[in-house]
C-alpha positions as CSV (number, residue, x, y, z in Angstrom):
1,M,0.0,0.0,0.0
2,T,1.4,3.4,-0.9
3,S,2.4,5.5,2.1
4,G,-0.1,8.2,3.1
5,K,-3.2,6.4,1.9
6,L,-5.9,5.5,4.3
7,P,-6.2,1.7,5.1
8,N,-9.7,1.6,3.7
9,S,-9.2,4.0,0.7
10,G,-9.5,1.1,-1.7
11,T,-12.9,0.1,-0.2
12,V,-14.1,3.7,-0.5
13,R,-13.0,3.8,-4.1
14,R,-14.8,0.6,-5.0
15,H,-17.9,1.4,-2.8
16,P,-18.1,5.2,-2.5
17,Y,-21.5,5.0,-0.9
18,V,-19.7,3.7,2.3
19,L,-18.4,7.2,2.9
20,F,-21.8,8.7,2.3
21,V,-23.4,6.4,4.9
22,L,-20.7,7.1,7.5
23,V,-21.0,10.9,7.1
24,A,-24.8,10.8,7.0
25,F,-25.0,8.8,10.2
26,A,-22.5,11.0,12.0
27,V,-24.3,14.1,11.0
28,R,-27.7,12.8,12.2
29,V,-26.4,11.5,15.5
30,A,-24.6,14.8,16.1
31,R,-27.9,16.6,15.7
32,I,-29.6,14.2,18.2
33,L,-26.9,15.0,20.8
34,I,-26.9,18.8,20.1
35,V,-30.7,19.3,20.3
36,H,-31.1,16.6,23.0
37,S,-34.1,15.1,21.1
38,Y,-33.6,11.9,23.2
39,I,-34.9,13.7,26.3
40,I,-38.6,12.9,26.4
41,P,-40.4,13.6,29.7
42,L,-42.0,10.5,31.0
43,T,-45.1,12.4,32.2
44,H,-45.7,13.3,28.5
45,V,-45.8,9.7,27.4
46,L,-48.2,7.5,29.5
47,P,-51.0,7.6,30.3
48,P,-52.2,9.7,27.4
49,M,-54.6,11.9,29.4
50,S,-52.3,12.5,32.4
51,S,-50.7,15.7,31.3
52,G,-53.1,17.2,28.8
53,D,-50.2,17.6,26.4
54,P,-49.1,14.1,25.3
55,H,-45.7,14.0,23.7
56,F,-45.4,12.0,20.5
57,G,-41.6,11.6,20.7
58,F,-42.0,7.9,21.2
59,G,-44.4,7.8,18.2
60,F,-47.2,7.5,20.7
61,E,-49.0,4.4,19.4
62,I,-45.7,2.6,18.7
63,G,-44.3,3.4,22.1
64,S,-47.6,2.2,23.8
65,I,-47.6,-1.1,21.9
66,A,-43.9,-1.6,22.7
67,H,-44.6,-1.0,26.4
68,S,-47.5,-3.5,26.2
69,I,-45.2,-6.1,24.7
70,V,-42.5,-5.6,27.3
71,S,-45.0,-5.6,30.2
72,G,-46.3,-9.0,29.1
73,H,-49.6,-8.0,27.6
74,G,-48.6,-8.8,24.0
75,F,-49.0,-6.7,20.9
76,G,-51.8,-4.4,22.0
77,S,-52.9,-1.2,23.8
78,P,-51.9,1.5,21.3
79,F,-53.2,4.4,23.5
80,G,-51.7,3.8,26.9
81,P,-54.2,1.9,29.1
82,I,-54.5,-1.8,28.7
83,T,-57.2,-2.4,26.0
84,G,-56.3,-5.7,24.5
85,P,-54.8,-6.9,21.2
86,T,-54.3,-4.4,18.3
87,A,-53.4,-4.3,14.6
88,W,-53.4,-0.4,14.6
89,I,-49.8,-0.4,13.6
90,A,-47.8,-2.8,11.3
91,P,-45.8,-5.2,13.6
92,L,-42.1,-4.9,12.7
93,Y,-41.2,-1.5,14.1
94,P,-43.1,-1.8,17.4
95,Y,-41.4,-5.2,18.0
96,L,-38.0,-3.5,17.3
97,S,-39.0,-0.7,19.8
98,A,-40.0,-3.4,22.3
99,A,-36.6,-5.0,22.0
100,V,-34.9,-1.7,22.7
101,F,-37.2,-1.1,25.7
102,K,-36.2,-4.5,27.0
103,M,-32.5,-3.7,26.8
104,F,-32.5,0.0,27.7
105,G,-35.6,0.6,29.7
106,V,-39.2,1.7,28.9
107,F,-39.4,5.3,27.8
108,T,-36.0,6.1,29.0
109,P,-33.6,8.6,27.5
110,A,-31.3,5.7,26.7
111,S,-34.0,3.9,24.7
112,A,-34.9,7.1,22.9
113,F,-31.3,7.7,22.0
114,V,-30.9,4.1,20.7
115,L,-34.1,4.3,18.6
116,L,-33.3,7.7,17.2
117,S,-29.8,6.4,16.3
118,L,-31.4,3.4,14.6
119,N,-33.6,5.7,12.7
120,S,-30.5,7.7,11.7
121,L,-28.8,4.5,10.6
122,F,-31.8,3.6,8.4
123,S,-31.7,7.1,6.9
124,A,-28.0,6.9,6.3
125,L,-28.3,3.5,4.7
126,T,-30.7,5.0,2.2
127,C,-27.6,6.5,0.6
128,I,-26.7,3.1,-0.8
129,P,-29.7,2.3,-2.9
130,L,-30.1,6.0,-3.8
131,Y,-26.5,6.1,-5.1
132,K,-26.9,2.9,-7.1
133,I,-30.2,4.0,-8.7
134,C,-28.7,7.3,-9.7
135,D,-25.5,5.6,-11.0
136,R,-27.8,3.7,-13.4
137,M,-29.7,6.8,-14.3
138,M,-26.9,9.4,-14.8
139,G,-23.5,8.0,-13.9
140,R,-21.3,8.3,-10.8
141,L,-21.1,12.1,-10.7
142,G,-24.9,12.5,-10.4
143,A,-25.0,9.5,-8.0
144,A,-22.5,11.2,-5.7
145,L,-24.4,14.5,-5.9
146,A,-27.6,12.8,-4.9
147,A,-26.0,10.8,-2.1
148,W,-24.2,13.8,-0.6
149,T,-27.4,15.8,-0.8
150,W,-29.2,13.1,1.2
151,A,-26.4,12.9,3.7
152,L,-25.9,16.6,4.3
153,L,-29.0,18.6,3.5
154,P,-30.8,19.4,6.8
155,Y,-34.2,18.9,5.0
156,F,-33.6,15.2,5.2
157,W,-32.5,15.2,8.9
158,S,-35.8,16.1,10.6
159,W,-37.7,12.8,11.0
160,P,-34.8,10.4,11.8
161,T,-33.4,12.7,14.5
162,S,-36.5,13.9,16.2
163,E,-39.3,11.3,15.9
164,I,-39.4,7.7,17.1
165,W,-41.5,6.3,14.3
166,E,-40.9,4.0,11.3
167,T,-40.5,7.0,9.0
168,S,-36.8,6.4,8.1
169,L,-37.3,2.7,7.7
170,V,-40.3,3.4,5.5
171,A,-38.1,5.6,3.3
172,L,-35.3,3.0,3.1
173,L,-37.4,0.0,2.1
174,P,-39.1,1.4,-1.1
175,T,-35.7,2.7,-2.3
176,Y,-34.2,-0.8,-1.9
177,L,-37.3,-2.2,-3.6
178,V,-36.8,0.1,-6.6
179,L,-33.1,-0.9,-6.8
180,T,-33.7,-4.6,-6.5
181,T,-36.4,-4.4,-9.1
182,L,-34.0,-2.7,-11.5
183,E,-31.2,-5.2,-10.7
184,L,-33.6,-8.1,-11.2
185,A,-34.5,-6.8,-14.6
186,D,-30.9,-7.1,-15.8
187,P,-30.5,-9.9,-18.4
188,A,-28.1,-11.7,-16.2
189,N,-30.6,-11.8,-13.3
190,I,-34.0,-12.0,-14.8
191,Q,-34.2,-15.8,-14.7
192,N,-32.3,-16.3,-11.5
193,G,-34.7,-18.1,-9.2
194,K,-32.7,-17.4,-6.0
195,R,-32.9,-13.7,-6.7
196,W,-36.6,-13.8,-7.3
197,L,-37.0,-15.7,-4.0
198,L,-35.1,-13.1,-2.0
199,Y,-37.0,-10.4,-3.8
200,G,-40.3,-11.9,-2.6
201,L,-39.0,-12.3,1.0
202,F,-37.9,-8.7,1.0
203,W,-41.3,-7.6,-0.2
204,G,-43.0,-9.5,2.6
205,I,-40.7,-7.8,5.2
206,S,-41.4,-4.4,3.6
207,L,-45.2,-4.9,3.8
208,L,-45.0,-5.9,7.5
209,T,-43.3,-2.5,8.1
210,N,-45.5,-0.4,5.8
211,P,-48.6,-2.0,4.1
212,V,-49.0,1.1,2.0
213,L,-46.3,-0.3,-0.2
214,L,-48.9,-2.8,-1.5
215,T,-49.9,0.0,-3.9
216,F,-46.4,-0.4,-5.5
217,L,-46.2,-4.2,-5.6
218,P,-48.3,-4.7,-8.8
219,V,-46.3,-1.9,-10.5
220,A,-43.0,-3.6,-9.7
221,F,-44.1,-7.1,-10.8
222,I,-45.8,-5.8,-14.0
223,W,-42.8,-3.8,-14.9
224,L,-40.5,-6.8,-14.4
225,V,-42.8,-9.0,-16.6
226,Y,-42.8,-6.3,-19.3
227,R,-39.0,-6.0,-19.2
228,A,-38.7,-9.8,-19.4
229,S,-41.0,-10.0,-22.4
230,S,-38.9,-7.3,-24.1
231,Q,-35.9,-9.6,-23.6
232,K,-38.0,-12.6,-24.9
233,T,-37.7,-14.2,-21.5
234,H,-40.5,-16.0,-19.6
235,V,-40.6,-15.2,-15.8
236,L,-44.0,-16.5,-14.8
237,R,-42.6,-19.2,-12.7
238,P,-40.0,-17.2,-10.7
239,A,-42.4,-14.3,-10.4
240,T,-45.0,-16.6,-8.9
241,L,-42.3,-18.0,-6.5
242,A,-41.6,-14.4,-5.4
243,L,-45.3,-13.7,-4.7
244,V,-45.6,-16.9,-2.8
245,A,-42.5,-16.1,-0.7
246,C,-44.0,-12.6,0.0
247,A,-47.3,-14.2,1.1
248,L,-45.6,-16.7,3.4
249,V,-43.8,-13.9,5.2
250,V,-47.0,-11.9,5.7
251,M,-49.2,-14.9,6.5
252,P,-48.2,-15.5,10.2
253,W,-49.3,-12.0,11.1
254,V,-52.6,-12.3,9.1
255,V,-53.2,-15.6,10.9
256,R,-52.5,-14.0,14.3
257,N,-55.0,-11.2,13.5
258,R,-57.6,-13.8,12.5
259,I,-57.1,-15.6,15.8
260,V,-57.1,-12.6,18.1
261,F,-59.9,-10.7,16.3
262,G,-62.0,-13.5,15.0
263,Q,-62.0,-12.0,11.5
264,F,-59.6,-11.2,8.6
265,V,-57.3,-8.2,9.1
266,F,-54.6,-7.6,6.6
267,I,-51.6,-6.3,8.6
268,R,-53.1,-3.0,9.8
269,S,-56.7,-2.4,11.0
270,N,-57.0,1.3,11.2
271,F,-57.5,2.7,7.7
272,G,-61.3,3.1,8.3
273,F,-60.5,5.3,11.3
274,E,-57.9,7.4,9.4
275,F,-60.5,7.8,6.6
276,H,-63.0,9.1,9.2
277,L,-60.4,11.4,10.8
278,G,-60.0,13.3,7.6
279,N,-63.6,13.2,6.3
280,Y,-66.5,14.7,8.0
281,H,-68.7,17.7,7.4
282,L,-66.8,21.0,7.6
283,S,-63.5,19.2,8.1
284,N,-60.2,20.8,7.1
285,G,-59.3,17.5,5.5
286,F,-56.1,16.9,7.5
287,G,-57.3,15.0,10.5
288,W,-58.4,16.7,13.6
289,A,-56.5,15.4,16.6
290,G,-59.5,16.1,18.9
291,K,-61.3,13.1,17.4
292,H,-58.3,10.7,18.1
293,P,-58.3,8.3,21.1
294,S,-54.8,9.3,22.0
295,L,-56.0,12.9,22.8
296,N,-59.7,12.5,23.5
297,K,-60.7,10.7,26.6
298,R,-64.3,10.0,25.4
299,E,-62.9,8.5,22.2
300,L,-60.5,6.3,24.2
301,E,-63.3,5.1,26.4
302,Q,-65.4,4.3,23.3
303,Y,-62.5,2.4,21.7
304,A,-61.9,0.4,24.9
305,T,-65.6,-0.4,25.3
306,M,-66.4,-1.4,21.7
307,G,-63.1,-3.1,20.9
308,E,-60.8,-2.1,18.1
309,L,-62.5,-3.5,15.0
310,A,-66.0,-2.5,16.1
311,Y,-64.8,1.0,16.9
312,I,-63.1,1.3,13.5
313,A,-66.1,-0.1,11.7
314,A,-68.3,2.6,13.3
315,K,-66.0,5.4,12.3
316,R,-65.7,4.1,8.8
317,A,-69.5,4.0,8.5
318,E,-69.6,7.6,9.6
319,A,-67.1,8.7,7.0
320,L,-68.9,6.8,4.2
321,Q,-72.1,8.4,5.2
322,F,-70.4,11.8,4.9
323,V,-69.1,10.8,1.4
324,R,-72.6,9.8,0.3
325,Q,-74.2,13.0,1.8
326,Y,-71.6,15.5,0.7
327,P,-69.8,14.1,-2.4
328,D,-68.7,17.5,-3.6
329,E,-67.2,18.4,-0.2
330,F,-65.4,15.0,-0.2
331,L,-64.0,15.7,-3.7
332,D,-62.9,19.2,-2.7
333,L,-61.1,17.8,0.4
334,T,-59.4,15.1,-1.7
335,L,-58.1,17.6,-4.2
336,K,-57.0,19.8,-1.3
337,R,-55.1,16.9,0.2
338,L,-53.5,16.0,-3.1
339,S,-52.2,19.5,-3.5
340,A,-51.0,19.7,0.1
341,F,-49.1,16.4,-0.2
342,W,-46.9,17.9,-2.9
343,S,-46.8,21.5,-1.8
344,G,-46.1,20.8,1.9
345,A,-49.3,22.5,3.3
346,M,-50.1,19.5,5.5
347,M,-49.9,18.4,9.1
348,P,-46.2,18.1,10.2
349,Y,-47.1,15.7,13.1
350,G,-44.6,15.7,15.9
351,G,-42.7,18.9,14.9
352,A,-42.1,21.0,11.9
353,P,-39.7,19.5,9.4
354,L,-36.4,21.4,8.7
355,L,-36.5,23.7,5.7
356,P,-40.3,23.3,5.1
357,W,-40.2,25.8,2.3
358,L,-38.4,23.2,0.1
359,Y,-41.5,21.0,-0.2
360,G,-43.1,22.7,-3.2
361,P,-39.9,23.5,-5.2
362,F,-38.6,19.9,-4.5
363,S,-41.8,18.4,-6.0
364,L,-41.6,20.7,-9.0
365,V,-38.0,19.9,-9.8
366,A,-38.7,16.1,-9.3
367,L,-41.5,16.4,-11.9
368,F,-39.2,18.1,-14.4
369,G,-36.6,15.5,-13.7
370,W,-39.1,12.7,-14.5
371,L,-40.1,14.5,-17.7
372,L,-36.5,14.6,-18.8
373,A,-35.9,11.0,-17.8
374,A,-39.0,9.9,-19.8
375,R,-37.8,11.9,-22.8
376,D,-34.4,10.2,-22.5
377,K,-36.0,6.8,-22.0
378,V,-33.9,6.2,-18.8
379,Q,-34.3,2.7,-17.5
380,G,-36.7,2.7,-14.5
381,Q,-38.4,6.0,-15.1
382,G,-41.7,4.2,-15.5
383,L,-41.1,2.3,-12.2
384,L,-40.4,5.6,-10.4
385,L,-43.5,7.1,-11.9
386,G,-45.7,4.2,-10.7
387,L,-44.4,4.6,-7.1
388,L,-44.9,8.4,-7.1
389,L,-48.4,8.1,-8.5
390,L,-49.8,5.2,-6.5
391,Y,-48.1,5.3,-3.1
392,P,-49.9,8.6,-2.0
393,L,-53.4,7.4,-3.0
394,P,-54.5,6.3,0.6
395,F,-53.3,9.7,1.9
396,Y,-55.3,11.6,-0.6
397,I,-58.6,10.1,0.5
398,A,-57.7,9.9,4.3
399,F,-55.3,12.7,5.2
400,P,-51.6,13.4,4.6
401,Q,-48.9,14.1,7.1
402,A,-45.5,15.5,6.3
403,R,-43.8,12.3,7.4
404,N,-45.9,10.3,4.9
405,R,-44.1,11.9,2.0
406,Y,-40.6,11.1,3.4
407,A,-41.1,7.6,2.0
408,L,-40.9,9.0,-1.5
409,E,-38.2,11.6,-1.1
410,P,-35.2,9.4,-2.0
411,E,-36.9,8.8,-5.4
412,M,-37.8,12.4,-5.7
413,L,-34.2,13.3,-5.0
414,A,-33.0,10.9,-7.7
415,L,-35.2,12.6,-10.3
416,S,-34.3,16.1,-9.1
417,T,-30.6,15.3,-9.4
418,Y,-31.3,14.0,-12.9
419,F,-32.9,17.3,-13.8
420,F,-29.9,19.3,-12.5
421,T,-27.3,17.1,-14.1
422,V,-29.0,17.4,-17.5
423,V,-29.3,21.1,-17.2
424,L,-25.7,21.6,-16.0
425,R,-24.4,19.5,-18.9
426,R,-26.3,21.5,-21.4
427,L,-25.0,24.7,-19.9
428,F,-21.3,23.8,-19.5
429,A,-20.5,20.9,-21.8
430,K,-19.5,21.3,-25.4
431,P,-21.8,19.4,-27.8
432,K,-19.1,16.9,-28.8
433,V,-18.0,16.3,-25.3
434,L,-21.6,15.9,-24.2
435,A,-22.3,13.3,-26.8
436,S,-19.3,11.2,-25.8
437,S,-19.5,11.6,-22.1
438,A,-19.1,8.4,-20.2
439,D,-21.6,9.7,-17.6
440,C,-24.4,10.1,-20.1
441,P,-27.8,8.7,-19.0
442,L,-28.4,5.0,-19.5
443,V,-30.8,5.0,-22.4
444,T,-32.8,1.9,-23.3
445,P,-35.1,1.3,-26.2
């Protein structure tokens, strides 16, 4: 090894995203320590009505479920008092939180620090699939620009460093799903049964973390089948294997729900309630917290008395009655929510995100980036479009929160970076140099 070189410099050259991950993680943990976001007063956590000002630092429902697990009452009681089994939240992150509670204490600063650090790690690891996706789209220079932006821009720090929720993991998983879908479509991998099996298993894990990703699943599989057909390759058997593997991962939780509730519940139970929270006469469309069991003692008593599924069914029926009685108002609210999701005029939930003024411009630049990628026939641009179009649909009809959009922001950043790289090359590169650049976008027929 040449004198003066770092011992791991070869690794960094071969895998530059390692540096991005380390820097991103260090920056996020530094912010946690500087702002002391791991200090969450216990009196603001449980029970929900004790202080009049519940603190959502432990992602209230998630923290309550984790506390129930650790205290021996199982996966249940999402609002503090013991109310029995729940499917209000998807299972993986609450179980992760329970494991941290078991090791570092229930609602302790140590547990908060560990969970926020894990969130920061999930956010930092997002640099890896983001870099690889952008490398495919526009070359290493654009990939490095996107990864450094994700690592260093304060806009992307807010949720992993201030809120104990699955937000950062929910952003990491779809980015890896996009990457693994792109990699599986490569001619060398498209008929690899082992890769398809792992792909299905990863889909199952992702759904147990965030069932909203089910909106993207048909897009990914249809896109893969289309890519295979363009290569004159048949993938019906491995694609079926992947879907079966996905189902097998999800099935134990669905069976658990059938046993404890006596009826079918697919991963989460609470969409009917969320739909109700954003849709009632003279609503602002963004979910009034005063109608939520975590903040309203009367609602909590109703939830505990009726049981979770009956309570949710009643709220869903109220919302559907509103839609039937005021269809124009429901349409107006839906359009308002759609606009707010992309402009940023929505409920921040738990604390205002850093640099909130970037929401609208970020959306616009991502749109321009996709238009250029579509024009240039960049591989995967249709896949990205499917994710961006379908993933927000449940939030349009229920209500959006700022953290909901964080799941899409790595893909939006990839498209935004594509826009800037194309514009900068047009501005600064000579035509002949531009035409022969090794970093030109990957164009497919």
